[in-house]
Each structure stands twice: as structure tokens, then as C-alpha cells.
C-alpha positions in Angstrom: 134.2 116.3 83.8 131.9 113.2 83.5 131.8 113.8 79.7 135.6 113.4 79.4 135.5 109.7 78.4 132.9 110.5 75.7 134.9 113.4 74.4 138.0 111.1 74.2 135.9 108.5 72.2 134.4 111.2 69.9 137.3 113.6 69.5 140.4 111.6 70.5 143.2 112.8 72.8 144.3 116.2 71.9 143.4 119.9 71.9 139.9 119.4 70.5 139.0 117.2 73.5 140.3 119.8 75.9 138.3 122.6 74.2 135.2 120.4 74.3 135.6 119.7 78.0 136.2 123.5 78.8 133.2 124.5 76.6 130.7 122.0 78.1 132.1 122.6 81.6 131.6 126.3 81.5 129.2 127.4 78.8 125.9 126.5 80.4 126.9 127.9 83.9 128.2 131.1 82.2 125.0 131.5 80.3 122.8 131.1 83.4 125.0 133.5 85.4 124.9 136.2 82.7 121.2 135.7 82.5 120.9 136.2 86.2 123.1 139.4 86.1 121.0 140.9 83.3 117.8 140.0 85.0 118.8 142.1 87.9 119.2 145.3 85.9 116.9 147.9 87.5 113.4 147.7 85.9 113.1 151.5 86.6 115.9 152.2 84.2 114.3 150.1 81.5 110.9 151.5 82.1 112.3 155.1 82.0 114.0 154.4 78.7 110.8 153.0 77.1 108.9 156.0 78.5 111.3 158.3 76.7 110.8 156.4 73.4 113.9 154.4 73.2 113.7 151.3 70.9 114.1 147.8 72.2 117.5 147.3 70.6 118.7 150.7 72.1 117.4 149.6 75.5 119.6 146.5 75.3 122.7 148.3 74.0 122.4 151.5 76.0 120.8 150.3 79.3 120.9 146.6 79.9 124.4 145.8 78.6 126.2 148.7 80.3 124.4 148.0 83.6 125.3 144.3 83.3 128.9 144.6 82.3 130.4 144.6 85.9 128.5 141.4 86.7 129.4 139.9 83.4 133.2 140.5 83.9 132.9 139.1 87.4 131.1 136.1 86.0 133.9 135.6 83.5 136.4 135.7 86.3 134.6 132.9 88.1 134.1 130.9 84.8 137.8 131.2 83.9 138.6 129.6 87.2 136.4 126.7 86.3 137.8 126.5 82.8 141.3 126.3 84.2 140.2 123.4 86.5 138.5 121.6 83.7 141.7 121.9 81.5 143.9 120.4 84.2 141.3 117.6 84.8 141.2 116.9 81.0 145.0 116.7 80.9 145.1 114.4 83.9 142.6 112.0 82.4 144.0 111.9 78.8 146.6 114.1 77.3 150.0 113.7 75.8 151.2 117.1 77.1 150.5 119.7 79.6 150.6 120.1 83.4 148.1 117.4 84.1 150.1 115.0 81.9 153.3 115.9 83.6 151.7 115.3 87.0 150.4 111.9 85.9 153.9 110.9 84.5 155.5 112.0 87.7 153.1 109.8 89.7 154.0 106.8 87.6 157.7 107.3 88.2 157.2 108.3 91.9 158.6 111.8 91.4 156.8 113.5 94.2 158.8 116.8 93.8 157.6 117.1 90.2 154.0 116.5 91.3 154.3 119.3 93.9 155.9 121.7 91.4 153.0 120.9 89.0 150.4 121.7 91.7 152.2 124.9 92.6 152.3 126.0 89.0 148.6 125.2 88.6 147.8 127.3 91.7 150.0 130.2 90.6 148.5 130.3 87.1 145.0 130.2 88.7 145.9 133.1 91.0 147.3 135.1 88.1 144.1 134.6 86.1 142.1 135.8 89.1 144.4 138.8 89.7 144.1 139.7 86.0 140.3 139.7 86.1 140.2 141.7 89.4 142.5 144.3 87.8 140.4 144.4 84.7 137.3 144.9 86.8 138.9 147.8 88.8 140.1 149.4 85.6 136.8 149.1 83.7 134.4 149.9 86.6 136.2 152.1 89.1 132.8 153.4 90.4 131.9 149.9 91.6 134.2 150.2 94.7 136.5 147.3 95.6 134.9 145.1 92.9 135.8 141.7 91.7 133.2 139.7 93.6 129.6 138.8 93.0 
């Protein structure tokens, strides 16, 4: 969020600034978390595949990626929560529309009820995103148990 003033200078106030804030706010953490998930794939599975003569690309596509997918979906769930937060922050700092803008306008005109409604909407949308990813996790990976948490 510290980059928001720079993004405003470079990209102006609008959708491109919001996309840049979300991208820079989530991409690097997402990359590191996915790297950590894939690093934790059982070395025994990988060694067994190589012993059976599987190529490097096939090891990635048939062993590493499928074994990593539950963790990747969980990582996406967490990252979407961050992205939602960054979007709201970007709208609060500089936007001409959106929930953050509505909250800031309501603050200027002392409309406390509108601020509270905005906060509730932000929370409900955040919960809906989380519920969506938990449901996706359970549907895609039923063998993982309750799922939906790292």
C-alpha cells in the first residue's frame, strides 16, 4: 500500500492504478507461497518418478503440480483476501468510484450510517470470496479432509 502514491503519479486515478496496487500487493507473496507449497512435495514421489524413467517435464506435470494443487488453491484463497483489502485501500486513497470512495465521501459529509454499510458490504464480500474458495477446495480435493487452510 506504500506504493499507492507512486502508482497515482505514474498511472493516474482509475482502474490501472487499482490493478497495479493489487498486482504488486499480492504477486510476490503469492509467488513465495506457491514456491513453498511446491518445495514441500514429497521427494520420494519425485525420486520414484525419475527412477521409473519419467522426464523432467512429466515429473512437473504429473507429480509436482497435482501434489501442489491443494496448497496452491489454499494460497489463492489467502491471496484473494489480501487483494480485496488492497482494492479497498486503493479506493480509499484515490478513486472516483467504488466502496472505498463511497466511504470517504460519507466521511466528508458525516454520514456514519453509509460508512457502516460500506464496512459491512466489504466484510460480506470478503466472506463470500472465502466461502467460494473453501467450496472450490472441497470440490476439487475431497480426499484432503476439511480443507481450506494451510
